mmCIF entry with sequence, helices, sheets and N, C-alpha, C, O atoms, coordinates in Angstrom:
data_MODEL
# 
_entry.id   MODEL 
# 
_entity.id                         1 
_entity.type                       polymer 
_entity.pdbx_number_of_molecules   1 
# 
_entity_poly.entity_id                      1 
_entity_poly.type                           'polypeptide(L)' 
_entity_poly.nstd_linkage                   no 
_entity_poly.nstd_monomer                   no 
_entity_poly.pdbx_seq_one_letter_code       MLGESLEGNKRVKASHQVRRAAPAASGLVAGLKTQNVGSTRYLDAAGFKGRSVGL 
_entity_poly.pdbx_seq_one_letter_code_can   MLGESLEGNKRVKASHQVRRAAPAASGLVAGLKTQNVGSTRYLDAAGFKGRSVGL 
_entity_poly.pdbx_strand_id                 A 
# 
loop_
_entity_poly_seq.entity_id 
_entity_poly_seq.num 
_entity_poly_seq.mon_id 
_entity_poly_seq.hetero 
1 1  MET n 
1 2  LEU n 
1 3  GLY n 
1 4  GLU n 
1 5  SER n 
1 6  LEU n 
1 7  GLU n 
1 8  GLY n 
1 9  ASN n 
1 10 LYS n 
1 11 ARG n 
1 12 VAL n 
1 13 LYS n 
1 14 ALA n 
1 15 SER n 
1 16 HIS n 
1 17 GLN n 
1 18 VAL n 
1 19 ARG n 
1 20 ARG n 
1 21 ALA n 
1 22 ALA n 
1 23 PRO n 
1 24 ALA n 
1 25 ALA n 
1 26 SER n 
1 27 GLY n 
1 28 LEU n 
1 29 VAL n 
1 30 ALA n 
1 31 GLY n 
1 32 LEU n 
1 33 LYS n 
1 34 THR n 
1 35 GLN n 
1 36 ASN n 
1 37 VAL n 
1 38 GLY n 
1 39 SER n 
1 40 THR n 
1 41 ARG n 
1 42 TYR n 
1 43 LEU n 
1 44 ASP n 
1 45 ALA n 
1 46 ALA n 
1 47 GLY n 
1 48 PHE n 
1 49 LYS n 
1 50 GLY n 
1 51 ARG n 
1 52 SER n 
1 53 VAL n 
1 54 GLY n 
1 55 LEU n 
# 
_struct_asym.id          A 
_struct_asym.entity_id   1 
# 
_struct_conf.conf_type_id            HELX_P 
_struct_conf.id                      HELX_P1 
_struct_conf.pdbx_PDB_helix_id       AA1 
_struct_conf.beg_label_comp_id       GLY 
_struct_conf.beg_label_asym_id       A 
_struct_conf.beg_label_seq_id        3 
_struct_conf.pdbx_beg_PDB_ins_code   ? 
_struct_conf.end_label_comp_id       SER 
_struct_conf.end_label_asym_id       A 
_struct_conf.end_label_seq_id        5 
_struct_conf.pdbx_end_PDB_ins_code   ? 
_struct_conf.beg_auth_comp_id        GLY 
_struct_conf.beg_auth_asym_id        A 
_struct_conf.beg_auth_seq_id         3 
_struct_conf.end_auth_comp_id        SER 
_struct_conf.end_auth_asym_id        A 
_struct_conf.end_auth_seq_id         5 
_struct_conf.pdbx_PDB_helix_class    5 
_struct_conf.details                 ? 
_struct_conf.pdbx_PDB_helix_length   3 
# 
_struct_conf_type.id          HELX_P 
_struct_conf_type.criteria    ? 
_struct_conf_type.reference   ? 
# 
_struct_sheet.id               AA1 
_struct_sheet.type             ? 
_struct_sheet.number_strands   3 
_struct_sheet.details          ? 
# 
loop_
_struct_sheet_order.sheet_id 
_struct_sheet_order.range_id_1 
_struct_sheet_order.range_id_2 
_struct_sheet_order.offset 
_struct_sheet_order.sense 
AA1 1 2 ? anti-parallel 
AA1 2 3 ? anti-parallel 
# 
loop_
_struct_sheet_range.sheet_id 
_struct_sheet_range.id 
_struct_sheet_range.beg_label_comp_id 
_struct_sheet_range.beg_label_asym_id 
_struct_sheet_range.beg_label_seq_id 
_struct_sheet_range.pdbx_beg_PDB_ins_code 
_struct_sheet_range.end_label_comp_id 
_struct_sheet_range.end_label_asym_id 
_struct_sheet_range.end_label_seq_id 
_struct_sheet_range.pdbx_end_PDB_ins_code 
_struct_sheet_range.beg_auth_comp_id 
_struct_sheet_range.beg_auth_asym_id 
_struct_sheet_range.beg_auth_seq_id 
_struct_sheet_range.end_auth_comp_id 
_struct_sheet_range.end_auth_asym_id 
_struct_sheet_range.end_auth_seq_id 
AA1 1 ALA A 14 ? ARG A 20 ? ALA A 14 ARG A 20 
AA1 2 ALA A 30 ? VAL A 37 ? ALA A 30 VAL A 37 
AA1 3 THR A 40 ? PHE A 48 ? THR A 40 PHE A 48 
# 
loop_
_atom_site.group_PDB 
_atom_site.id 
_atom_site.type_symbol 
_atom_site.label_atom_id 
_atom_site.label_alt_id 
_atom_site.label_comp_id 
_atom_site.label_asym_id 
_atom_site.label_entity_id 
_atom_site.label_seq_id 
_atom_site.pdbx_PDB_ins_code 
_atom_site.Cartn_x 
_atom_site.Cartn_y 
_atom_site.Cartn_z 
_atom_site.occupancy 
_atom_site.B_iso_or_equiv 
_atom_site.pdbx_formal_charge 
_atom_site.auth_seq_id 
_atom_site.auth_comp_id 
_atom_site.auth_asym_id 
_atom_site.auth_atom_id 
_atom_site.pdbx_PDB_model_num 
ATOM 1   N N  . MET A 1 1  ? -54.822 30.061 20.841 1.00 0.00 ? 1  MET A N  1 
ATOM 2   C CA . MET A 1 1  ? -54.985 30.353 19.424 1.00 0.00 ? 1  MET A CA 1 
ATOM 3   C C  . MET A 1 1  ? -54.775 31.842 19.218 1.00 0.00 ? 1  MET A C  1 
ATOM 4   O O  . MET A 1 1  ? -55.326 32.663 19.951 1.00 0.00 ? 1  MET A O  1 
ATOM 5   N N  . LEU A 1 2  ? -53.995 32.179 18.243 1.00 0.00 ? 2  LEU A N  1 
ATOM 6   C CA . LEU A 1 2  ? -53.760 33.583 17.941 1.00 0.00 ? 2  LEU A CA 1 
ATOM 7   C C  . LEU A 1 2  ? -54.156 33.917 16.513 1.00 0.00 ? 2  LEU A C  1 
ATOM 8   O O  . LEU A 1 2  ? -53.652 34.878 15.930 1.00 0.00 ? 2  LEU A O  1 
ATOM 9   N N  . GLY A 1 3  ? -55.040 33.141 15.963 1.00 0.00 ? 3  GLY A N  1 
ATOM 10  C CA . GLY A 1 3  ? -55.469 33.345 14.586 1.00 0.00 ? 3  GLY A CA 1 
ATOM 11  C C  . GLY A 1 3  ? -56.016 34.728 14.316 1.00 0.00 ? 3  GLY A C  1 
ATOM 12  O O  . GLY A 1 3  ? -55.861 35.243 13.208 1.00 0.00 ? 3  GLY A O  1 
ATOM 13  N N  . GLU A 1 4  ? -56.662 35.353 15.313 1.00 0.00 ? 4  GLU A N  1 
ATOM 14  C CA . GLU A 1 4  ? -57.240 36.673 15.084 1.00 0.00 ? 4  GLU A CA 1 
ATOM 15  C C  . GLU A 1 4  ? -56.180 37.723 14.810 1.00 0.00 ? 4  GLU A C  1 
ATOM 16  O O  . GLU A 1 4  ? -56.498 38.769 14.243 1.00 0.00 ? 4  GLU A O  1 
ATOM 17  N N  . SER A 1 5  ? -54.936 37.487 15.187 1.00 0.00 ? 5  SER A N  1 
ATOM 18  C CA . SER A 1 5  ? -53.869 38.459 14.923 1.00 0.00 ? 5  SER A CA 1 
ATOM 19  C C  . SER A 1 5  ? -53.221 38.241 13.560 1.00 0.00 ? 5  SER A C  1 
ATOM 20  O O  . SER A 1 5  ? -52.367 39.027 13.150 1.00 0.00 ? 5  SER A O  1 
ATOM 21  N N  . LEU A 1 6  ? -53.612 37.196 12.862 1.00 0.00 ? 6  LEU A N  1 
ATOM 22  C CA . LEU A 1 6  ? -52.959 36.848 11.608 1.00 0.00 ? 6  LEU A CA 1 
ATOM 23  C C  . LEU A 1 6  ? -53.879 36.926 10.390 1.00 0.00 ? 6  LEU A C  1 
ATOM 24  O O  . LEU A 1 6  ? -53.515 36.435 9.321  1.00 0.00 ? 6  LEU A O  1 
ATOM 25  N N  . GLU A 1 7  ? -55.039 37.517 10.523 1.00 0.00 ? 7  GLU A N  1 
ATOM 26  C CA . GLU A 1 7  ? -56.016 37.498 9.442  1.00 0.00 ? 7  GLU A CA 1 
ATOM 27  C C  . GLU A 1 7  ? -56.018 38.772 8.607  1.00 0.00 ? 7  GLU A C  1 
ATOM 28  O O  . GLU A 1 7  ? -57.078 39.362 8.398  1.00 0.00 ? 7  GLU A O  1 
ATOM 29  N N  . GLY A 1 8  ? -54.866 39.207 8.128  1.00 0.00 ? 8  GLY A N  1 
ATOM 30  C CA . GLY A 1 8  ? -54.796 40.335 7.217  1.00 0.00 ? 8  GLY A CA 1 
ATOM 31  C C  . GLY A 1 8  ? -55.281 41.647 7.792  1.00 0.00 ? 8  GLY A C  1 
ATOM 32  O O  . GLY A 1 8  ? -55.911 42.431 7.083  1.00 0.00 ? 8  GLY A O  1 
ATOM 33  N N  . ASN A 1 9  ? -55.009 41.903 9.045  1.00 0.00 ? 9  ASN A N  1 
ATOM 34  C CA . ASN A 1 9  ? -55.364 43.151 9.716  1.00 0.00 ? 9  ASN A CA 1 
ATOM 35  C C  . ASN A 1 9  ? -56.863 43.415 9.780  1.00 0.00 ? 9  ASN A C  1 
ATOM 36  O O  . ASN A 1 9  ? -57.277 44.568 9.904  1.00 0.00 ? 9  ASN A O  1 
ATOM 37  N N  . LYS A 1 10 ? -57.679 42.376 9.700  1.00 0.00 ? 10 LYS A N  1 
ATOM 38  C CA . LYS A 1 10 ? -59.123 42.544 9.842  1.00 0.00 ? 10 LYS A CA 1 
ATOM 39  C C  . LYS A 1 10 ? -59.449 42.828 11.304 1.00 0.00 ? 10 LYS A C  1 
ATOM 40  O O  . LYS A 1 10 ? -58.861 42.231 12.205 1.00 0.00 ? 10 LYS A O  1 
ATOM 41  N N  . ARG A 1 11 ? -60.381 43.736 11.533 1.00 0.00 ? 11 ARG A N  1 
ATOM 42  C CA . ARG A 1 11 ? -60.830 44.006 12.902 1.00 0.00 ? 11 ARG A CA 1 
ATOM 43  C C  . ARG A 1 11 ? -61.662 42.825 13.397 1.00 0.00 ? 11 ARG A C  1 
ATOM 44  O O  . ARG A 1 11 ? -62.498 42.284 12.673 1.00 0.00 ? 11 ARG A O  1 
ATOM 45  N N  . VAL A 1 12 ? -61.413 42.442 14.638 1.00 0.00 ? 12 VAL A N  1 
ATOM 46  C CA . VAL A 1 12 ? -62.135 41.340 15.261 1.00 0.00 ? 12 VAL A CA 1 
ATOM 47  C C  . VAL A 1 12 ? -62.810 41.879 16.514 1.00 0.00 ? 12 VAL A C  1 
ATOM 48  O O  . VAL A 1 12 ? -62.186 42.595 17.297 1.00 0.00 ? 12 VAL A O  1 
ATOM 49  N N  . LYS A 1 13 ? -64.070 41.543 16.708 1.00 0.00 ? 13 LYS A N  1 
ATOM 50  C CA . LYS A 1 13 ? -64.798 41.996 17.887 1.00 0.00 ? 13 LYS A CA 1 
ATOM 51  C C  . LYS A 1 13 ? -64.212 41.338 19.138 1.00 0.00 ? 13 LYS A C  1 
ATOM 52  O O  . LYS A 1 13 ? -63.979 40.130 19.167 1.00 0.00 ? 13 LYS A O  1 
ATOM 53  N N  . ALA A 1 14 ? -63.978 42.152 20.166 1.00 0.00 ? 14 ALA A N  1 
ATOM 54  C CA . ALA A 1 14 ? -63.437 41.645 21.426 1.00 0.00 ? 14 ALA A CA 1 
ATOM 55  C C  . ALA A 1 14 ? -64.269 42.175 22.593 1.00 0.00 ? 14 ALA A C  1 
ATOM 56  O O  . ALA A 1 14 ? -64.762 43.302 22.552 1.00 0.00 ? 14 ALA A O  1 
ATOM 57  N N  . SER A 1 15 ? -64.417 41.366 23.616 1.00 0.00 ? 15 SER A N  1 
ATOM 58  C CA . SER A 1 15 ? -65.131 41.780 24.819 1.00 0.00 ? 15 SER A CA 1 
ATOM 59  C C  . SER A 1 15 ? -64.554 41.032 26.016 1.00 0.00 ? 15 SER A C  1 
ATOM 60  O O  . SER A 1 15 ? -63.862 40.028 25.850 1.00 0.00 ? 15 SER A O  1 
ATOM 61  N N  . HIS A 1 16 ? -64.837 41.516 27.208 1.00 0.00 ? 16 HIS A N  1 
ATOM 62  C CA . HIS A 1 16 ? -64.388 40.821 28.408 1.00 0.00 ? 16 HIS A CA 1 
ATOM 63  C C  . HIS A 1 16 ? -65.553 40.700 29.382 1.00 0.00 ? 16 HIS A C  1 
ATOM 64  O O  . HIS A 1 16 ? -66.543 41.426 29.297 1.00 0.00 ? 16 HIS A O  1 
ATOM 65  N N  . GLN A 1 17 ? -65.402 39.762 30.307 1.00 0.00 ? 17 GLN A N  1 
ATOM 66  C CA . GLN A 1 17 ? -66.480 39.499 31.242 1.00 0.00 ? 17 GLN A CA 1 
ATOM 67  C C  . GLN A 1 17 ? -65.891 39.003 32.556 1.00 0.00 ? 17 GLN A C  1 
ATOM 68  O O  . GLN A 1 17 ? -64.882 38.298 32.561 1.00 0.00 ? 17 GLN A O  1 
ATOM 69  N N  . VAL A 1 18 ? -66.514 39.366 33.658 1.00 0.00 ? 18 VAL A N  1 
ATOM 70  C CA . VAL A 1 18 ? -66.157 38.842 34.974 1.00 0.00 ? 18 VAL A CA 1 
ATOM 71  C C  . VAL A 1 18 ? -67.408 38.187 35.529 1.00 0.00 ? 18 VAL A C  1 
ATOM 72  O O  . VAL A 1 18 ? -68.461 38.816 35.625 1.00 0.00 ? 18 VAL A O  1 
ATOM 73  N N  . ARG A 1 19 ? -67.286 36.931 35.889 1.00 0.00 ? 19 ARG A N  1 
ATOM 74  C CA . ARG A 1 19 ? -68.422 36.205 36.469 1.00 0.00 ? 19 ARG A CA 1 
ATOM 75  C C  . ARG A 1 19 ? -68.094 35.899 37.926 1.00 0.00 ? 19 ARG A C  1 
ATOM 76  O O  . ARG A 1 19 ? -66.948 35.602 38.264 1.00 0.00 ? 19 ARG A O  1 
ATOM 77  N N  . ARG A 1 20 ? -69.098 35.974 38.777 1.00 0.00 ? 20 ARG A N  1 
ATOM 78  C CA . ARG A 1 20 ? -68.911 35.687 40.193 1.00 0.00 ? 20 ARG A CA 1 
ATOM 79  C C  . ARG A 1 20 ? -69.966 34.687 40.643 1.00 0.00 ? 20 ARG A C  1 
ATOM 80  O O  . ARG A 1 20 ? -71.130 34.765 40.251 1.00 0.00 ? 20 ARG A O  1 
ATOM 81  N N  . ALA A 1 21 ? -69.533 33.753 41.468 1.00 0.00 ? 21 ALA A N  1 
ATOM 82  C CA . ALA A 1 21 ? -70.449 32.772 42.045 1.00 0.00 ? 21 ALA A CA 1 
ATOM 83  C C  . ALA A 1 21 ? -71.122 33.371 43.273 1.00 0.00 ? 21 ALA A C  1 
ATOM 84  O O  . ALA A 1 21 ? -70.698 34.410 43.780 1.00 0.00 ? 21 ALA A O  1 
ATOM 85  N N  . ALA A 1 22 ? -72.154 32.721 43.737 1.00 0.00 ? 22 ALA A N  1 
ATOM 86  C CA . ALA A 1 22 ? -72.798 33.134 44.983 1.00 0.00 ? 22 ALA A CA 1 
ATOM 87  C C  . ALA A 1 22 ? -71.808 32.920 46.126 1.00 0.00 ? 22 ALA A C  1 
ATOM 88  O O  . ALA A 1 22 ? -71.012 31.982 46.083 1.00 0.00 ? 22 ALA A O  1 
ATOM 89  N N  . PRO A 1 23 ? -71.845 33.769 47.139 1.00 0.00 ? 23 PRO A N  1 
ATOM 90  C CA . PRO A 1 23 ? -70.914 33.612 48.266 1.00 0.00 ? 23 PRO A CA 1 
ATOM 91  C C  . PRO A 1 23 ? -71.091 32.268 48.970 1.00 0.00 ? 23 PRO A C  1 
ATOM 92  O O  . PRO A 1 23 ? -72.209 31.791 49.168 1.00 0.00 ? 23 PRO A O  1 
ATOM 93  N N  . ALA A 1 24 ? -69.962 31.672 49.342 1.00 0.00 ? 24 ALA A N  1 
ATOM 94  C CA . ALA A 1 24 ? -69.986 30.435 50.119 1.00 0.00 ? 24 ALA A CA 1 
ATOM 95  C C  . ALA A 1 24 ? -70.308 30.771 51.575 1.00 0.00 ? 24 ALA A C  1 
ATOM 96  O O  . ALA A 1 24 ? -70.363 31.944 51.943 1.00 0.00 ? 24 ALA A O  1 
ATOM 97  N N  . ALA A 1 25 ? -70.518 29.762 52.391 1.00 0.00 ? 25 ALA A N  1 
ATOM 98  C CA . ALA A 1 25 ? -70.813 29.976 53.809 1.00 0.00 ? 25 ALA A CA 1 
ATOM 99  C C  . ALA A 1 25 ? -69.688 30.754 54.492 1.00 0.00 ? 25 ALA A C  1 
ATOM 100 O O  . ALA A 1 25 ? -69.927 31.477 55.459 1.00 0.00 ? 25 ALA A O  1 
ATOM 101 N N  . SER A 1 26 ? -68.471 30.605 53.990 1.00 0.00 ? 26 SER A N  1 
ATOM 102 C CA . SER A 1 26 ? -67.310 31.303 54.556 1.00 0.00 ? 26 SER A CA 1 
ATOM 103 C C  . SER A 1 26 ? -67.257 32.774 54.130 1.00 0.00 ? 26 SER A C  1 
ATOM 104 O O  . SER A 1 26 ? -66.473 33.554 54.671 1.00 0.00 ? 26 SER A O  1 
ATOM 105 N N  . GLY A 1 27 ? -68.098 33.145 53.157 1.00 0.00 ? 27 GLY A N  1 
ATOM 106 C CA . GLY A 1 27 ? -68.105 34.512 52.649 1.00 0.00 ? 27 GLY A CA 1 
ATOM 107 C C  . GLY A 1 27 ? -67.252 34.697 51.401 1.00 0.00 ? 27 GLY A C  1 
ATOM 108 O O  . GLY A 1 27 ? -67.302 35.753 50.770 1.00 0.00 ? 27 GLY A O  1 
ATOM 109 N N  . LEU A 1 28 ? -66.467 33.680 51.036 1.00 0.00 ? 28 LEU A N  1 
ATOM 110 C CA . LEU A 1 28 ? -65.637 33.784 49.829 1.00 0.00 ? 28 LEU A CA 1 
ATOM 111 C C  . LEU A 1 28 ? -66.507 33.712 48.576 1.00 0.00 ? 28 LEU A C  1 
ATOM 112 O O  . LEU A 1 28 ? -67.488 32.970 48.517 1.00 0.00 ? 28 LEU A O  1 
ATOM 113 N N  . VAL A 1 29 ? -66.121 34.499 47.583 1.00 0.00 ? 29 VAL A N  1 
ATOM 114 C CA . VAL A 1 29 ? -66.835 34.526 46.303 1.00 0.00 ? 29 VAL A CA 1 
ATOM 115 C C  . VAL A 1 29 ? -65.840 34.171 45.199 1.00 0.00 ? 29 VAL A C  1 
ATOM 116 O O  . VAL A 1 29 ? -64.850 34.873 44.998 1.00 0.00 ? 29 VAL A O  1 
ATOM 117 N N  . ALA A 1 30 ? -66.107 33.089 44.492 1.00 0.00 ? 30 ALA A N  1 
ATOM 118 C CA . ALA A 1 30 ? -65.243 32.677 43.384 1.00 0.00 ? 30 ALA A CA 1 
ATOM 119 C C  . ALA A 1 30 ? -65.515 33.569 42.184 1.00 0.00 ? 30 ALA A C  1 
ATOM 120 O O  . ALA A 1 30 ? -66.661 33.927 41.909 1.00 0.00 ? 30 ALA A O  1 
ATOM 121 N N  . GLY A 1 31 ? -64.445 33.927 41.468 1.00 0.00 ? 31 GLY A N  1 
ATOM 122 C CA . GLY A 1 31 ? -64.578 34.765 40.285 1.00 0.00 ? 31 GLY A CA 1 
ATOM 123 C C  . GLY A 1 31 ? -63.869 34.154 39.091 1.00 0.00 ? 31 GLY A C  1 
ATOM 124 O O  . GLY A 1 31 ? -62.921 33.385 39.252 1.00 0.00 ? 31 GLY A O  1 
ATOM 125 N N  . LEU A 1 32 ? -64.327 34.492 37.895 1.00 0.00 ? 32 LEU A N  1 
ATOM 126 C CA . LEU A 1 32 ? -63.734 34.017 36.648 1.00 0.00 ? 32 LEU A CA 1 
ATOM 127 C C  . LEU A 1 32 ? -63.692 35.183 35.670 1.00 0.00 ? 32 LEU A C  1 
ATOM 128 O O  . LEU A 1 32 ? -64.728 35.775 35.367 1.00 0.00 ? 32 LEU A O  1 
ATOM 129 N N  . LYS A 1 33 ? -62.491 35.521 35.170 1.00 0.00 ? 33 LYS A N  1 
ATOM 130 C CA . LYS A 1 33 ? -62.330 36.575 34.163 1.00 0.00 ? 33 LYS A CA 1 
ATOM 131 C C  . LYS A 1 33 ? -62.076 35.924 32.818 1.00 0.00 ? 33 LYS A C  1 
ATOM 132 O O  . LYS A 1 33 ? -61.199 35.070 32.690 1.00 0.00 ? 33 LYS A O  1 
ATOM 133 N N  . THR A 1 34 ? -62.852 36.329 31.804 1.00 0.00 ? 34 THR A N  1 
ATOM 134 C CA . THR A 1 34 ? -62.687 35.797 30.459 1.00 0.00 ? 34 THR A CA 1 
ATOM 135 C C  . THR A 1 34 ? -62.639 36.933 29.446 1.00 0.00 ? 34 THR A C  1 
ATOM 136 O O  . THR A 1 34 ? -63.065 38.053 29.724 1.00 0.00 ? 34 THR A O  1 
ATOM 137 N N  . GLN A 1 35 ? -62.109 36.620 28.262 1.00 0.00 ? 35 GLN A N  1 
ATOM 138 C CA . GLN A 1 35 ? -62.144 37.515 27.114 1.00 0.00 ? 35 GLN A CA 1 
ATOM 139 C C  . GLN A 1 35 ? -62.664 36.719 25.936 1.00 0.00 ? 35 GLN A C  1 
ATOM 140 O O  . GLN A 1 35 ? -62.350 35.537 25.790 1.00 0.00 ? 35 GLN A O  1 
ATOM 141 N N  . ASN A 1 36 ? -63.455 37.360 25.096 1.00 0.00 ? 36 ASN A N  1 
ATOM 142 C CA . ASN A 1 36 ? -63.869 36.774 23.827 1.00 0.00 ? 36 ASN A CA 1 
ATOM 143 C C  . ASN A 1 36 ? -63.265 37.619 22.723 1.00 0.00 ? 36 ASN A C  1 
ATOM 144 O O  . ASN A 1 36 ? -63.492 38.827 22.656 1.00 0.00 ? 36 ASN A O  1 
ATOM 145 N N  . VAL A 1 37 ? -62.492 36.975 21.855 1.00 0.00 ? 37 VAL A N  1 
ATOM 146 C CA . VAL A 1 37 ? -61.883 37.643 20.710 1.00 0.00 ? 37 VAL A CA 1 
ATOM 147 C C  . VAL A 1 37 ? -62.318 36.861 19.485 1.00 0.00 ? 37 VAL A C  1 
ATOM 148 O O  . VAL A 1 37 ? -61.906 35.720 19.278 1.00 0.00 ? 37 VAL A O  1 
ATOM 149 N N  . GLY A 1 38 ? -63.156 37.491 18.679 1.00 0.00 ? 38 GLY A N  1 
ATOM 150 C CA . GLY A 1 38 ? -63.745 36.752 17.564 1.00 0.00 ? 38 GLY A CA 1 
ATOM 151 C C  . GLY A 1 38 ? -64.599 35.630 18.143 1.00 0.00 ? 38 GLY A C  1 
ATOM 152 O O  . GLY A 1 38 ? -65.463 35.881 18.982 1.00 0.00 ? 38 GLY A O  1 
ATOM 153 N N  . SER A 1 39 ? -64.368 34.416 17.710 1.00 0.00 ? 39 SER A N  1 
ATOM 154 C CA . SER A 1 39 ? -65.131 33.269 18.216 1.00 0.00 ? 39 SER A CA 1 
ATOM 155 C C  . SER A 1 39 ? -64.348 32.473 19.257 1.00 0.00 ? 39 SER A C  1 
ATOM 156 O O  . SER A 1 39 ? -64.756 31.372 19.627 1.00 0.00 ? 39 SER A O  1 
ATOM 157 N N  . THR A 1 40 ? -63.236 33.014 19.729 1.00 0.00 ? 40 THR A N  1 
ATOM 158 C CA . THR A 1 40 ? -62.389 32.312 20.697 1.00 0.00 ? 40 THR A CA 1 
ATOM 159 C C  . THR A 1 40 ? -62.546 32.909 22.083 1.00 0.00 ? 40 THR A C  1 
ATOM 160 O O  . THR A 1 40 ? -62.478 34.127 22.247 1.00 0.00 ? 40 THR A O  1 
ATOM 161 N N  . ARG A 1 41 ? -62.759 32.057 23.090 1.00 0.00 ? 41 ARG A N  1 
ATOM 162 C CA . ARG A 1 41 ? -62.843 32.503 24.484 1.00 0.00 ? 41 ARG A CA 1 
ATOM 163 C C  . ARG A 1 41 ? -61.523 32.181 25.176 1.00 0.00 ? 41 ARG A C  1 
ATOM 164 O O  . ARG A 1 41 ? -61.007 31.068 25.081 1.00 0.00 ? 41 ARG A O  1 
ATOM 165 N N  . TYR A 1 42 ? -60.990 33.183 25.873 1.00 0.00 ? 42 TYR A N  1 
ATOM 166 C CA . TYR A 1 42 ? -59.766 33.033 26.649 1.00 0.00 ? 42 TYR A CA 1 
ATOM 167 C C  . TYR A 1 42 ? -60.103 33.135 28.128 1.00 0.00 ? 42 TYR A C  1 
ATOM 168 O O  . TYR A 1 42 ? -60.801 34.063 28.536 1.00 0.00 ? 42 TYR A O  1 
ATOM 169 N N  . LEU A 1 43 ? -59.627 32.207 28.934 1.00 0.00 ? 43 LEU A N  1 
ATOM 170 C CA . LEU A 1 43 ? -59.802 32.255 30.379 1.00 0.00 ? 43 LEU A CA 1 
ATOM 171 C C  . LEU A 1 43 ? -58.579 32.939 30.957 1.00 0.00 ? 43 LEU A C  1 
ATOM 172 O O  . LEU A 1 43 ? -57.466 32.428 30.839 1.00 0.00 ? 43 LEU A O  1 
ATOM 173 N N  . ASP A 1 44 ? -58.778 34.105 31.590 1.00 0.00 ? 44 ASP A N  1 
ATOM 174 C CA . ASP A 1 44 ? -57.661 34.911 32.070 1.00 0.00 ? 44 ASP A CA 1 
ATOM 175 C C  . ASP A 1 44 ? -57.278 34.607 33.508 1.00 0.00 ? 44 ASP A C  1 
ATOM 176 O O  . ASP A 1 44 ? -56.092 34.492 33.814 1.00 0.00 ? 44 ASP A O  1 
ATOM 177 N N  . ALA A 1 45 ? -58.241 34.477 34.386 1.00 0.00 ? 45 ALA A N  1 
ATOM 178 C CA . ALA A 1 45 ? -57.946 34.230 35.788 1.00 0.00 ? 45 ALA A CA 1 
ATOM 179 C C  . ALA A 1 45 ? -59.177 33.656 36.466 1.00 0.00 ? 45 ALA A C  1 
ATOM 180 O O  . ALA A 1 45 ? -60.310 33.930 36.070 1.00 0.00 ? 45 ALA A O  1 
ATOM 181 N N  . ALA A 1 46 ? -58.935 32.856 37.496 1.00 0.00 ? 46 ALA A N  1 
ATOM 182 C CA . ALA A 1 46 ? -60.025 32.315 38.292 1.00 0.00 ? 46 ALA A CA 1 
ATOM 183 C C  . ALA A 1 46 ? -59.553 32.156 39.726 1.00 0.00 ? 46 ALA A C  1 
ATOM 184 O O  . ALA A 1 46 ? -58.381 31.872 39.974 1.00 0.00 ? 46 ALA A O  1 
ATOM 185 N N  . GLY A 1 47 ? -60.445 32.335 40.648 1.00 0.00 ? 47 GLY A N  1 
ATOM 186 C CA . GLY A 1 47 ? -60.096 32.175 42.056 1.00 0.00 ? 47 GLY A CA 1 
ATOM 187 C C  . GLY A 1 47 ? -60.895 33.129 42.921 1.00 0.00 ? 47 GLY A C  1 
ATOM 188 O O  . GLY A 1 47 ? -62.062 33.413 42.649 1.00 0.00 ? 47 GLY A O  1 
ATOM 189 N N  . PHE A 1 48 ? -60.245 33.623 43.974 1.00 0.00 ? 48 PHE A N  1 
ATOM 190 C CA . PHE A 1 48 ? -60.913 34.470 44.951 1.00 0.00 ? 48 PHE A CA 1 
ATOM 191 C C  . PHE A 1 48 ? -60.236 35.835 45.013 1.00 0.00 ? 48 PHE A C  1 
ATOM 192 O O  . PHE A 1 48 ? -59.014 35.914 45.142 1.00 0.00 ? 48 PHE A O  1 
ATOM 193 N N  . LYS A 1 49 ? -61.018 36.906 44.924 1.00 0.00 ? 49 LYS A N  1 
ATOM 194 C CA . LYS A 1 49 ? -60.476 38.269 44.963 1.00 0.00 ? 49 LYS A CA 1 
ATOM 195 C C  . LYS A 1 49 ? -59.663 38.452 46.253 1.00 0.00 ? 49 LYS A C  1 
ATOM 196 O O  . LYS A 1 49 ? -60.116 38.113 47.346 1.00 0.00 ? 49 LYS A O  1 
ATOM 197 N N  . GLY A 1 50 ? -58.464 38.992 46.094 1.00 0.00 ? 50 GLY A N  1 
ATOM 198 C CA . GLY A 1 50 ? -57.590 39.200 47.233 1.00 0.00 ? 50 GLY A CA 1 
ATOM 199 C C  . GLY A 1 50 ? -56.757 37.984 47.579 1.00 0.00 ? 50 GLY A C  1 
ATOM 200 O O  . GLY A 1 50 ? -55.854 38.066 48.412 1.00 0.00 ? 50 GLY A O  1 
ATOM 201 N N  . ARG A 1 51 ? -57.048 36.861 46.952 1.00 0.00 ? 51 ARG A N  1 
ATOM 202 C CA . ARG A 1 51 ? -56.311 35.614 47.226 1.00 0.00 ? 51 ARG A CA 1 
ATOM 203 C C  . ARG A 1 51 ? -55.708 35.008 45.965 1.00 0.00 ? 51 ARG A C  1 
ATOM 204 O O  . ARG A 1 51 ? -54.871 34.110 46.048 1.00 0.00 ? 51 ARG A O  1 
ATOM 205 N N  . SER A 1 52 ? -56.126 35.491 44.804 1.00 0.00 ? 52 SER A N  1 
ATOM 206 C CA . SER A 1 52 ? -55.667 34.931 43.534 1.00 0.00 ? 52 SER A CA 1 
ATOM 207 C C  . SER A 1 52 ? -55.105 36.051 42.672 1.00 0.00 ? 52 SER A C  1 
ATOM 208 O O  . SER A 1 52 ? -55.647 37.156 42.652 1.00 0.00 ? 52 SER A O  1 
ATOM 209 N N  . VAL A 1 53 ? -54.026 35.770 41.964 1.00 0.00 ? 53 VAL A N  1 
ATOM 210 C CA . VAL A 1 53 ? -53.409 36.765 41.077 1.00 0.00 ? 53 VAL A CA 1 
ATOM 211 C C  . VAL A 1 53 ? -54.324 36.989 39.881 1.00 0.00 ? 53 VAL A C  1 
ATOM 212 O O  . VAL A 1 53 ? -54.836 36.032 39.299 1.00 0.00 ? 53 VAL A O  1 
ATOM 213 N N  . GLY A 1 54 ? -54.530 38.242 39.516 1.00 0.00 ? 54 GLY A N  1 
ATOM 214 C CA . GLY A 1 54 ? -55.300 38.580 38.337 1.00 0.00 ? 54 GLY A CA 1 
ATOM 215 C C  . GLY A 1 54 ? -56.752 38.925 38.596 1.00 0.00 ? 54 GLY A C  1 
ATOM 216 O O  . GLY A 1 54 ? -57.453 39.381 37.693 1.00 0.00 ? 54 GLY A O  1 
ATOM 217 N N  . LEU A 1 55 ? -57.205 38.717 39.807 1.00 0.00 ? 55 LEU A N  1 
ATOM 218 C CA . LEU A 1 55 ? -58.587 39.069 40.123 1.00 0.00 ? 55 LEU A CA 1 
ATOM 219 C C  . LEU A 1 55 ? -58.570 40.314 40.957 1.00 0.00 ? 55 LEU A C  1 
ATOM 220 O O  . LEU A 1 55 ? -59.626 40.809 41.350 1.00 0.00 ? 55 LEU A O  1 
# 
């Protein structure tokens, strides 16, 4: 959804977040990068740091 870019140049609150799971027995830690723009959440990347693009 790109509605926030089409609303008459109104400013929309945006934020980002990185969440990490507890380490697995192997030591790998899953991560999830998200952005919130207005009331819409975008999932940017998920996986393992050093093994997944975007983390």
